[in-house]
Phi, psi and omega in degrees: 000131184278142179277135176257186187295338182259359181259121177298128180250351184234155169240126176252125173244131177249117183247134173240172178301343180265359176130200182280112178280332181193148170224125188226132173272133184204180173239357173203151179225142172241134182233141174270116183271151182283144173289157175281179181303334179275001180082013181247171181089228181062223182086202181245144176242136179256132180243127173238171178308136174086009181297146176299150174300140182199157168239132183232139174275127182264146173265179174287124181161193189278151167234124182230142175238138182233150173222119181064028178088359179253134176290119180254350180205138176215135179212162176241122180254158180257055181083190179127206181222156179231138174246131178242121179198132178048050178061027175235133178244121177246123177255128177242123182215159180281330179206150181209147173252115184246120176046043179084352177257147182261130171245102193221143174219128178283136174293137178255000000 
């Protein structure tokens, strides 16, 4: 069955050391990428249904998920990594501020 504009085609999971901070169904995700050692690159990456498998280094910045053009999830992460595979995006970070709530764990 084909996904239409109102049918979530992606799953976004936000993981911190304390567990799953969020799981969201959506049709697009935006991630803030980390700059390289020379301070270049970075920017934002957009993920849609059918995106190639990838692992991305994240910078400090926003993670957003949208469904039908409306933002359904927003968080600010403190760097980390994102894995994209089979229409699932897993964001792994040490800390994140999600919808005004903090999901944080101190590195030991």
